[in-house]
C-alpha positions in Angstrom: 28.7 -21.8 78.9 30.6 -22.2 75.6 28.2 -25.0 74.6 25.2 -22.9 75.4 26.5 -20.0 73.3 27.3 -22.3 70.4 23.8 -23.9 70.5 22.2 -20.4 70.5 24.2 -19.4 67.4 23.2 -22.5 65.6 19.6 -21.8 66.4 19.8 -18.3 65.0 21.4 -19.7 61.8 18.6 -22.2 61.4 15.9 -19.6 62.0 17.5 -17.3 59.4 17.8 -20.0 56.8 14.1 -20.8 57.4 13.1 -17.2 56.9 15.1 -16.8 53.7 13.7 -20.0 52.3 10.2 -18.6 52.9 11.0 -15.5 50.8 12.3 -17.3 47.7 9.5 -18.2 45.3 9.1 -21.8 44.8 10.5 -23.3 41.6 8.2 -25.0 39.0 6.9 -28.2 40.2 7.5 -31.4 38.3 4.0 -31.3 37.1 4.4 -27.8 35.7 7.7 -28.8 34.0 6.0 -31.8 32.4 3.0 -29.7 31.2 5.3 -27.1 29.6 7.2 -29.9 27.9 4.0 -31.3 26.6 2.8 -27.9 25.2 6.2 -27.3 23.6 6.0 -30.7 22.0 2.5 -29.9 20.6 3.7 -26.5 19.3 6.7 -28.1 17.6 4.3 -30.3 15.7 1.3 -28.1 15.2 2.8 -24.6 14.7 4.6 -25.4 11.5 1.6 -27.1 10.1 -0.8 -24.3 11.0 1.6 -21.6 9.6 1.8 -23.6 6.3 -2.0 -24.0 6.1 -2.5 -20.3 6.9 -0.2 -19.3 4.1 -1.9 -21.6 1.6 -5.4 -20.3 2.5 -4.1 -16.7 2.4 -2.7 -17.1 -1.1 -5.8 -18.9 -2.2 -7.8 -15.9 -0.9 -9.9 -18.2 1.3 -10.3 -15.6 4.0 -12.6 -17.5 6.3 -10.2 -20.4 6.4 -7.3 -18.0 6.9 -9.0 -16.4 9.9 -9.8 -19.8 11.4 -6.3 -21.0 11.1 -4.7 -17.8 12.4 -7.1 -18.0 15.3 -5.7 -21.4 16.2 -2.1 -20.1 15.7 -2.7 -17.4 18.3 -4.7 -19.6 20.7 -1.9 -22.2 20.7 0.7 -19.5 21.3 2.6 -20.0 18.0 3.2 -16.2 18.0 5.5 -16.8 20.9 7.0 -20.1 19.7 9.7 -19.4 17.1 10.1 -15.9 15.5 11.8 -17.5 12.5 9.2 -20.0 11.6 6.2 -18.1 13.0 7.0 -14.4 12.9 4.5 -12.6 15.1 4.4 -9.5 12.9 3.5 -11.7 9.9 0.8 -13.6 11.9 -1.0 -10.5 13.1 -0.7 -8.6 9.8 -2.1 -11.3 7.6 -4.7 -12.2 10.3 -5.9 -8.6 10.2 -5.8 -8.4 6.4 -8.0 -11.5 6.2 -10.6 -9.8 8.3 -10.3 -6.7 6.1 -11.0 -8.8 3.0 -14.2 -10.0 4.7 -15.2 -6.5 5.5 -14.9 -7.1 9.2 -12.8 -4.1 10.1 -13.8 -4.2 13.8 -12.3 -7.7 14.0 -9.3 -6.6 12.1 -8.8 -3.7 14.6 -9.1 -6.2 17.5 -6.5 -8.5 16.0 -4.1 -5.7 15.1 -4.4 -4.2 18.6 -3.2 -7.5 20.0 -0.4 -7.4 17.5 0.9 -3.9 18.4 0.6 -4.8 22.1 3.1 -7.6 21.5 5.2 -5.7 18.9 4.7 -2.0 19.7 7.4 -0.8 17.3 6.2 -2.5 14.2 5.2 0.2 11.6 3.4 -2.2 9.3 1.0 -3.3 12.0 0.4 0.3 13.1 -0.3 1.5 9.5 -2.7 -1.5 9.1 -4.4 -0.6 12.3 -4.8 3.0 11.1 -6.4 1.7 7.9 -8.9 -0.4 10.0 -9.8 2.8 11.9 -10.2 4.6 8.6 -12.7 2.0 7.3 -14.7 2.3 10.4 -14.8 6.1 10.3 -12.7 6.4 13.5 -10.8 9.4 12.3 -9.4 10.5 15.7 -7.9 7.1 16.4 -6.5 7.0 12.8 -4.8 10.3 13.4 -3.4 9.3 16.7 -1.9 6.1 15.1 -0.2 8.1 12.4 1.1 10.6 14.9 2.5 7.9 17.0 4.4 6.4 14.0 5.9 9.8 13.2 6.7 10.8 16.8 8.0 7.5 18.1 9.0 5.2 15.2 9.7 6.8 11.8 9.7 10.6 11.7 10.7 10.6 8.0 8.0 8.3 6.7 6.7 10.2 3.7 3.7 8.0 3.1 2.5 8.4 6.7 3.0 12.2 6.5 0.9 12.3 3.3 -1.9 10.4 4.9 -1.8 12.5 8.1 -1.7 15.8 6.2 -4.8 14.6 4.2 -6.6 13.8 7.5 -5.7 17.1 9.0 -7.1 18.9 5.9 -10.4 16.9 6.0 -10.7 17.8 9.7 -10.0 21.5 9.1 -6.8 21.3 11.2 -4.8 23.4 8.7 -2.1 24.6 11.0 -1.2 21.0 11.8 -1.5 20.1 8.1 1.0 22.9 7.4 3.4 21.6 10.0 3.4 18.1 8.6 3.6 19.2 4.9 6.6 21.5 5.7 8.5 18.5 7.2 7.5 16.3 4.2 8.7 18.9 1.7 12.0 19.2 3.6 12.5 15.5 3.0 11.1 15.4 -0.5 11.5 18.9 -2.0 10.3 17.9 -5.5 6.9 16.6 -4.2 4.6 18.7 -6.3 1.4 17.5 -4.8 2.7 18.3 -1.2 3.8 21.8 -2.4 0.4 22.4 -3.9 -1.4 21.2 -0.8 0.8 23.4 1.4 0.1 26.5 -0.8 -3.6 25.8 -0.5 -3.4 25.5 3.3 -1.5 28.7 3.4 -4.4 30.4 1.6 -6.9 28.8 3.9 -5.1 30.2 6.9 -4.7 33.6 5.3 -1.0 33.2 4.7 0.7 34.1 1.4 2.2 31.0 -0.2 4.7 33.2 -1.9 6.6 33.4 1.5 6.9 29.6 1.4 8.5 29.5 -2.1 10.7 32.5 -1.3 12.1 30.9 1.8 12.7 27.7 -0.1 14.4 29.5 -2.9 16.6 31.6 -0.6 17.7 28.4 1.2 18.3 26.5 -2.0 18.3 28.6 -5.2 17.9 25.5 -7.5 16.0 25.4 -10.7 13.1 23.6 -9.2 12.7 26.1 -6.4 13.2 29.0 -8.8 10.4 27.8 -11.1 8.1 27.4 -8.1 8.9 30.9 -6.9 8.4 32.3 -10.4 5.0 30.7 -10.6 4.1 32.2 -7.3 5.3 35.7 -8.4 3.2 35.3 -11.6 0.1 34.4 -9.6 0.7 37.6 -7.6 1.0 39.7 -10.9 4.7 40.2 -10.2 5.9 39.0 -13.6 9.0 41.2 -13.6 10.3 39.5 -10.5 9.4 36.1 -11.9 11.6 36.9 -15.0 14.5 37.9 -12.7 14.4 34.7 -10.8 14.1 32.5 -14.0 17.0 34.4 -15.6 19.1 33.7 -12.5 18.4 30.0 -12.3 18.8 29.6 -16.1 22.4 30.8 -15.7 23.0 28.2 -13.0 21.2 25.4 -14.9 21.7 26.2 -18.6 20.6 22.7 -19.7 17.3 22.8 -17.9 14.7 23.1 -20.7 11.8 23.7 -18.3 13.4 26.9 -17.0 13.7 28.4 -20.5 10.1 27.4 -21.3 8.9 29.1 -18.1 11.0 32.1 -18.9 9.5 32.4 -22.4 6.0 32.2 -20.9 6.8 34.9 -18.4 8.1 37.2 -21.2 4.9 36.6 -23.2 2.9 37.7 -20.1 5.0 40.8 -20.0 4.5 41.3 -23.7 8.3 41.0 -24.3 7.9 38.9 -27.4 11.5 39.2 -28.7 12.9 38.0 -25.4 10.2 35.3 -25.3 11.4 34.0 -28.7 15.0 33.9 -27.5 14.2 31.9 -24.4 12.0 29.5 -26.2 14.6 29.0 -28.9 17.1 28.0 -26.2 14.6 25.5 -24.9 14.2 24.1 -28.4 18.0 23.7 -28.8 17.9 21.5 -25.7 15.1 19.3 -27.1 14.6 19.7 -30.8 11.9 17.0 -30.8 9.6 19.2 -28.8 7.3 20.5 -31.5 5.1 22.3 -28.9 8.0 24.6 -28.2 8.4 25.2 -32.0 4.7 26.2 -32.1 5.2 28.6 -29.2 8.1 30.2 -31.1 5.9 30.5 -34.2 3.2 32.2 -32.2 5.4 34.8 -30.5 7.1 35.7 -33.8 3.7 36.0 -35.5 2.7 38.3 -32.6 5.8 40.4 -33.4 4.9 40.5 -37.1 8.0 38.4 -37.9 5.9 36.3 -40.2 8.7 34.8 -42.2 10.4 33.5 -39.1 7.0 32.4 -37.7 6.4 30.3 -40.9 9.8 28.6 -40.6 9.0 27.6 -37.0 5.6 26.4 -38.1 7.2 24.2 -40.7 9.6 22.8 -38.0 6.6 22.0 -35.8 4.8 20.3 -38.7 7.9 18.2 -39.4 8.5 17.4 -35.8 4.9 16.4 -35.1 4.5 14.5 -38.3 1.9 17.0 -39.6 -0.2 17.2 -36.4 -3.4 19.2 -36.6 -2.1 21.7 -34.0 1.1 22.4 -36.1 -0.9 22.8 -39.3 -3.3 25.1 -37.5 -0.3 27.2 -36.3 0.9 27.7 -39.9 -2.6 28.7 -40.9 -2.6 31.2 -38.0 0.5 32.9 -39.4 -1.1 33.5 -42.8 -4.3 34.6 -41.0 -2.5 37.1 -38.9 -0.5 38.4 -41.8 -3.7 38.9 -43.8 -5.1 41.1 -41.1 -1.8 43.0 -40.8 -1.2 43.6 -44.5 -4.7 43.7 -46.0 -5.8 46.8 -48.0 -9.1 48.5 -47.5 -10.3 46.9 -50.7 -9.1 43.3 -50.3 -6.4 42.8 -52.9 -5.6 39.8 -55.0 -2.5 39.1 -52.8 -4.6 39.5 -49.7 -7.0 36.8 -51.1 -4.1 34.5 -51.9 -2.7 34.7 -48.3 -6.3 34.2 -47.0 -6.7 31.1 -49.2 -3.3 29.7 -47.9 -4.6 30.2 -44.3 -7.8 28.5 -45.2 -5.9 25.6 -46.8 -3.9 24.8 -43.6 -7.0 25.3 -41.4 -8.8 22.7 -43.5 -5.9 20.3 -43.2 -5.8 20.8 -39.4 -9.5 20.1 -39.2 -9.0 16.8 -41.1 -6.6 15.8 -38.4 -9.2 16.5 -35.7 -7.9 19.9 -34.6 -10.9 22.3 -34.1 -9.4 25.3 -32.3 -9.1 27.2 -35.7 -12.7 26.8 -36.8 -13.6 30.4 -35.8 -10.9 31.9 -38.0 -11.6 29.5 -40.8 -15.3 30.4 -40.8 -14.5 34.1 -40.7 -12.4 33.9 -43.9 -15.2 32.1 -45.7 -18.1 34.2 -44.3 -16.4 37.5 -45.1 -15.7 36.5 -48.7 -12.0 37.3 -48.6 -10.7 34.0 -50.2 -9.1 33.7 -53.6 -11.7 32.0 -55.7 -12.5 30.8 -59.3 -13.3 34.4 -60.4 -10.0 35.6 -59.1 -8.2 32.9 -61.1 -10.2 33.9 -64.2 -8.8 37.4 -63.9 -5.2 36.3 -64.0 -3.3 36.8 -67.3 -2.6 34.0 -69.6 1.0 33.4 -68.6 0.0 33.1 -64.9 -2.7 30.7 -65.7 -0.5 28.6 -67.8 2.0 28.3 -64.9 -0.8 26.7 -62.9 -0.3 28.7 -59.7 -0.6 32.3 -58.3 2.0 34.1 -56.2 2.0 37.3 -54.1 3.9 40.4 -55.3 3.1 42.9 -52.5 6.1 43.9 -50.3 4.2 43.2 -47.1 4.0 39.6 -48.2 7.6 39.4 -49.5 8.3 36.6 -46.9 5.7 34.3 -48.6 7.5 31.8 -50.8 4.5 29.5 -51.1 2.5 29.2 -54.3 -1.3 28.9 -54.5 -2.0 26.2 -57.0 -5.1 26.2 -59.2 -8.0 24.3 -57.5 -9.4 21.5 -59.6 -12.8 23.1 -59.5 -11.6 26.4 -61.1 
């Protein structure tokens, strides 16, 4: 009985072993192992050569040959051979680019799809695939590809955000554009183009962009955000509030020239010319090479009737700009404005001298190619208010012998300049 029981147990063990052996997948056969070894041997020889040839053709811009060789690379399986010597991301990217250069964007799409299937987290391949969609007019697929990059791979990719926002705008998807641009600006708060696009999208959706800039400024009251908010206030005809913001940020950033220039411009809009001059003078202190600011100071003081100060700033602008036409024209404008302020009902000799000085600088400005003063210059000539040969003839002998005429009227007391005798008189 013992022997029978033992025999039965041995039978069960044998049956179990047989069943287990049936469930285990068979290992590679000797023929399979030999074939794999042969293919690996071929790859070890062929893949380096093919990769070298592909690189040479690519750099030589022989796109057909590049495509042919990369096709062999993929068919041979070099993209799965050695990631160091044959990086799959490089293979599919350059393979796709070669098709792009041939204008075969559908083929580029096919290749790049194979690439992202093998390397789904490669951003370069996905952006290249999005470009292939773009060139084929497949906007929906292009958008999806960019969305996938931002959602799954690189949520802070500014370049992709910019492209996606542009696509949303073109498709009229403004709410989605706003969402992307807000994220972009959070990452790059000085991106002027993105801020302008966001403001435009706000307007398209009926939102006031002022809210955008106000939120930004309240969260971070920096000079840049202050200037943006001030510009928004000015566009909404709220110049007083713009001035308040600019004054606040100027105290925080006293070396920021742009803030003081913006503050000066805001004061001009508010017709506060004295304050405008003070703000612009501070900007000039921060950058004394900026002759444009000197011209602005000249203009606001001329508007105030501070002609002597205006002339001194015009001369600084002339010196700083190496006698640019614009600076010469600004000096002419001071004399022109003074003439209209001080002139008598019957144009006096002093009026004519000042008119002639204005005409002189207008002429010099025109010779430098500056034409914005031509209307004023022509007015002086057409209205016959210039000091001429007949006026010179009327001077007394001592004045003529000096060779120049000067003004005496108190309204022109700030004019130190002499009007020298013209060679034609």
